[in-house]
Structures are given as structure tokens and as C-alpha cells.
C-alpha positions in Angstrom: 0.0 0.0 0.0 1.3 3.4 -0.9 0.2 7.0 -0.6 0.2 8.4 -4.2 -0.4 11.6 -6.0 -2.2 11.7 -9.3 -1.7 14.7 -11.6 -4.4 16.3 -13.7 -3.3 17.5 -17.1 -2.5 21.0 -15.7 -0.1 19.5 -13.1 -2.2 19.9 -10.0 -2.0 16.8 -7.8 -4.7 14.7 -6.0 -3.9 12.5 -3.0 -5.0 8.9 -3.0 -3.9 5.5 -1.6 -2.9 2.6 -3.9 -3.8 -0.6 -2.0 -2.4 -2.9 -4.7 -3.8 -2.3 -8.1 -6.8 -0.4 -6.8 -6.8 3.3 -5.9 -8.8 4.0 -2.8 -9.8 7.1 -1.0 -7.7 7.9 2.0 -10.4 9.2 4.3 -7.7 10.9 6.4 -6.4 7.4 7.2 -2.9 6.1 6.9 -2.2 3.8 3.9 -1.9 0.7 6.0 -5.3 1.2 7.5 -6.9 1.9 4.2 -5.3 -1.3 2.8 -6.6 -3.3 5.8 -10.2 -2.0 5.3 -10.0 -2.9 1.6 -8.7 -6.4 2.3 -11.3 -7.0 5.0 -14.3 -5.8 3.0 -15.1 -9.2 1.3 -15.2 -10.9 4.7 -17.6 -8.5 6.4 -20.3 -10.3 8.5 -23.9 -8.9 8.3 -26.7 -9.0 10.8 -29.8 -10.7 9.3 -31.7 -7.4 9.2 -29.0 -5.3 7.6 -29.4 -3.6 4.3 -26.6 -3.1 1.8 -26.3 0.1 -0.2 -24.0 0.1 -3.2 -23.1 3.3 -5.1 -20.4 4.8 -7.2 -19.2 8.0 -5.6 -21.5 11.1 -6.0 -24.5 9.1 -7.3 -26.8 9.7 -4.4 -25.3 7.8 -1.4 -26.2 10.3 1.3 -29.7 10.7 -0.1 -30.4 7.0 -0.3 -28.8 6.3 3.1 -31.2 8.7 4.8 -34.2 7.4 2.9 -33.4 3.9 3.8 -32.7 4.6 7.5 -35.9 6.6 7.9 -37.8 3.9 6.2 -36.4 1.2 8.3 -37.1 3.2 11.5 -40.5 4.3 10.2 -39.8 7.8 11.3 -39.2 11.1 9.6 -37.1 12.3 12.5 -33.5 13.2 11.6 -31.3 10.1 12.0 -28.3 10.1 14.3 -26.0 8.0 12.1 -24.4 9.0 8.9 -23.2 6.8 6.1 -19.5 7.0 7.2 -20.3 5.1 10.4 -21.3 2.0 8.4 -19.1 2.5 5.3 -16.8 -0.5 4.6 -13.9 1.7 3.4 -14.2 4.1 6.3 -14.8 2.0 9.4 -13.5 -1.3 10.7 -15.9 -4.2 11.1 -15.5 -3.9 14.9 -16.5 -0.2 14.8 -19.4 -0.9 12.4 -20.6 -3.6 14.8 -21.0 -0.9 17.5 -23.8 0.7 15.5 -27.3 -0.3 16.5 -29.8 -1.9 14.2 -31.3 -1.2 11.8 -28.1 -0.6 9.8 -27.5 0.3 6.2 -24.0 -1.0 5.3 -22.7 1.0 2.4 -19.7 1.2 0.0 -18.4 2.6 -3.2 -16.4 -0.5 -3.9 -16.9 -2.4 -7.1 -19.1 -5.5 -7.2 -16.2 -7.9 -7.0 -15.0 -6.4 -3.8 -18.3 -6.8 -1.9 -18.9 -9.2 1.0 -20.8 -11.4 -1.5 -20.5 -14.7 0.4 -22.4 -13.3 3.5 -24.8 -11.2 1.3 -25.9 -14.4 -0.4 -25.9 -16.6 2.6 -28.1 -14.2 4.6 -30.1 -12.9 1.6 -29.2 -9.3 2.4 -31.5 -6.9 0.6 -29.3 -4.7 -1.5 -30.0 -1.3 -3.2 -27.9 -0.1 -6.1 -28.2 3.6 -6.9 -27.1 5.0 -10.3 -26.9 8.5 -11.7 -26.4 10.3 -15.0 -22.7 10.0 -15.7 -22.1 13.7 -16.6 -23.8 15.0 -13.4 -21.8 12.4 -11.5 -18.6 13.7 -13.0 -19.4 17.4 -12.1 -20.4 16.4 -8.6 -17.2 14.3 -8.2 -14.9 17.2 -9.4 -16.5 19.6 -6.9 -16.1 17.0 -4.1 -12.4 16.5 -4.8 -11.9 20.2 -5.0 -13.7 20.9 -1.7 -12.7 18.0 0.6 -9.4 18.6 2.3 -7.9 15.2 2.3 -7.5 15.2 -1.5 -5.3 18.4 -1.3 -6.5 19.3 -4.7 -7.2 22.7 -6.3 -7.1 22.0 -10.0 -9.4 23.2 -12.8 -12.4 21.3 -14.2 -10.9 21.2 -17.7 -7.7 19.7 -16.4 -9.5 17.1 -14.1 -12.0 15.7 -16.5 -9.6 13.9 -19.0 -7.8 12.1 -16.1 -11.2 11.1 -14.5 -12.3 9.6 -17.9 -9.2 7.5 -18.0 -10.1 6.0 -14.7 -6.9 7.0 -13.0 -8.6 8.2 -9.8 -10.1 6.5 -6.8 -12.6 3.7 -7.5 -11.8 3.6 -11.2 -14.1 4.2 -14.2 -17.8 4.7 -13.7 -18.4 2.7 -16.9 -16.4 -0.3 -15.4 -18.5 -0.1 -12.2 -21.7 -0.1 -14.1 -20.7 -2.9 -16.6 -19.5 -5.1 -13.8 -22.9 -4.7 -12.0 -24.8 -5.3 -15.3 -22.9 -8.6 -15.9 -23.6 -9.7 -12.3 -27.3 -8.8 -12.6 -27.6 -10.9 -15.8 -25.8 -13.8 -14.2 -27.8 -13.5 -10.9 -26.5 -11.5 -7.9 -27.6 -14.2 -5.5 -29.4 -11.9 -3.1 -32.4 -9.5 -3.4 -31.5 -6.5 -5.5 -33.3 -3.2 -6.1 -31.9 -0.7 -8.7 -32.9 2.9 -8.3 -31.9 5.9 -10.4 -31.1 9.4 -9.0 -33.1 11.0 -11.7 -36.2 8.9 -11.0 -36.0 9.9 -7.4 -35.9 13.6 -8.3 -38.6 13.4 -11.0 -41.1 10.9 -9.4 -40.1 10.4 -5.8 -43.6 9.1 -4.8 -43.4 6.3 -7.3 -39.9 5.4 -6.4 -40.7 5.3 -2.7 -43.6 2.9 -3.4 -41.2 0.6 -5.4 -38.7 0.8 -2.5 -41.3 0.0 0.2 -42.5 -3.0 -1.8 -38.9 -4.3 -2.2 -38.2 -3.8 1.5 -41.5 -5.3 2.5 -42.4 -2.3 4.6 -45.9 -1.1 5.1 -46.3 2.7 5.6 -49.0 5.2 5.8 -49.0 7.8 3.0 -48.6 10.6 5.5 -45.4 9.2 6.9 -44.1 8.5 3.4 -44.7 12.1 2.4 -42.9 13.3 5.6 -39.9 11.1 4.8 -39.8 12.3 1.2 -39.8 15.9 2.5 -37.1 15.3 5.1 -34.9 13.6 2.6 -35.5 16.3 -0.1 -32.4 18.2 -1.2 -33.5 21.5 0.5 -33.9 19.7 3.9 -30.7 17.8 3.6 -28.7 20.9 2.5 -30.1 22.8 5.5 -28.9 20.3 8.0 -26.2 21.7 10.3 -23.0 19.8 10.1 -20.9 20.2 13.3 -18.1 22.7 12.9 -15.5 20.3 14.2 -16.4 18.0 11.3 -16.4 20.8 8.6 -13.1 22.2 9.9 -11.5 18.8 9.6 -12.9 17.6 6.3 -14.0 20.6 4.2 -12.4 23.7 2.7 -13.9 27.1 3.5 -17.4 27.6 2.0 -17.6 24.0 0.6 -21.0 22.2 1.1 -21.3 18.5 0.8 -24.8 19.1 -0.6 -24.0 21.3 -3.5 -27.0 21.5 -5.9 -28.6 18.0 -6.3 -29.9 18.9 -9.7 -30.6 16.9 -12.8 -28.8 18.2 -15.8 -26.4 20.6 -14.1 -23.6 19.2 -16.2 -24.8 21.5 -19.0 -23.4 24.4 -17.0 -20.0 22.8 -16.9 -19.2 20.9 -20.1 -17.9 22.8 -23.1 -18.8 21.5 -26.6 -15.4 19.9 -26.9 -15.7 18.2 -23.4 -19.2 17.0 -24.2 -18.0 15.4 -27.5 -15.1 13.8 -25.7 -17.4 12.4 -23.0 -19.9 11.2 -25.5 -17.3 9.3 -27.6 -16.0 7.6 -24.5 -19.5 6.7 -23.2 -20.8 5.4 -26.4 -17.7 3.3 -27.0 -17.7 1.7 -23.6 -21.5 1.5 -22.9 -22.8 0.8 -26.4 -24.2 -2.6 -25.5 -25.4 -1.7 -22.0 -29.0 -1.3 -21.0 -28.3 0.0 -17.5 -29.9 3.4 -18.2 -32.9 2.1 -20.2 -35.3 2.1 -17.2 -35.5 5.8 -16.3 -38.2 8.5 -16.6 -35.9 10.8 -18.6 -33.1 9.5 -20.8 -29.8 10.5 -19.1 -27.6 9.3 -21.9 -24.9 12.0 -22.4 -25.7 12.4 -26.1 -29.2 13.7 -25.3 
């Protein structure tokens, strides 16, 4: 395991940890601890009533985590936990085990690194959340520019080409999606529910009904509406994050909940960048159907 710096095309560097052929986020942890968390992830042991949340970075993790926790608790009250407390690449199994049930175990790791043996043995209900790839890229850039442990202050135009090459943490979004698609076709081996960020934004009521059915949770419409409101972007963005946390993790004026919009990528991509992205996406995802089941077509060429 090694602390590494990846350069954007302008020469600005981003801090990561290479755990042996896989670039992981350092989360303010030393490389040996990051490596240990990565190695231990496939062997994680679930409780029977745990849920698993799988997301590529910046595709709606915080949003889905809060929705799932409130749904499991059948309460629209703000939850005490946050996703980092039960995140495989942030906390040890021993520390995650200290969290009370219900728990939503979550990770950005690719499918092959998941604790699949126990997920299948205990039939852990799993939610996979996906998002428009261009909005994902914009959100990811702002995240890396605003979170201190990356030590990055580069420009969008210099960051994007390196991101598209998959040289940053967690690799390519296309690889992440295609690996999941292959697994879905072969059979994941545990109950799986796929949800799209855009669908949640455009028809949250319908998506909540789908989710409740998958989870086997009965809920009065009034409580469902309250949870939807509490988990809406405006409510989540208004939540006060303790100053001791913001001072450690975030640069001045950075907000973890930035915009939460569908289609904000149009305010960032130049025509040249758009064409470059489209060429990559169509080449690597040309046979994929991962984004066919969505209320508005998020394909970058549209």
C-alpha cells in the first residue's frame, strides 16, 4: 500500500492511496489502515436485518442512506447515524458492529470487492443507486476540490480527462456499471433493487412505493410524504454539520450538498468536453441497458 499523487493535465495533484492495483480514497487514514479496510471488506459479516447500499461516488449515497434509514425506522425524524459510520472503506468491522440496528451498510467498492458470500448466505437486501454520468462527474470534481484530504485545487478542464481515463479512486464509472450489469444478468444471489437518482428527483412518490415494496415495509402515506420531504435536497442541505467536522474535512465555503440537480452538467461541459465524453461513453457502454429504465433519458448524447 502506498500514498500516491495523481496529476491532472494541468499538473495539480490529488492525494489517494494505492492498495495494490486499486486506488482507494484515504479518508484521512494512513495507507496501511486503508489497505486493511479494503482487504477485510469481502469478509464482512452482516446481521440478518442489515441492508446493503451500493453506489459509485456522487450518485446519491447520502440521499439514499437517509431514505433507507428513515424507512427502516418508520420515522421522519433526523437520523443520528451518517453513512460514514457503516461504510466499509471508512470503518473497521469492529466499529461498524458498534452501531445499533437497523443498519445500512454501504460502500463505493466495485461489485467484485463486496462481501458477497455473506450477502448471499443471509439474503441481504441490496440497493444499487445509479446517476447520470455527466452529473456524476461534475459532482465528483467539486467533491475533490472541496474536501481537504485530496489536497486538490485544479481546474475542471484539467481534471476531466484524467477522470475519464479511470486513473482516480474507484476507477471508471463505466467499469463499475458494466460489472454490475454482468452480475445482474448472471444472478447476484441476493435480493437487489436498482434505483436511479433522476427517477427519485422526478417521481419520488413512485420510487418510494417501489422501494417500500422491495423492503416489505408497510407505511401510511402521510409518513411516506414526511420522509420524502425530510430527505429532499433542500432539507438535507439545510442540516447543520458540526463545525468540528467541517473544519477537519472541508475547505472554506464547501458544502457536501451542492445542488442536487438533474442536468447541471450542461453548465460545466464545453462542446469539446461534451463530445469527448460522448465518444467515451458510447464506445464503452454501447451494448449496455443500465440506463434504459429511467423516466428521462440520461444518456450524455441527449
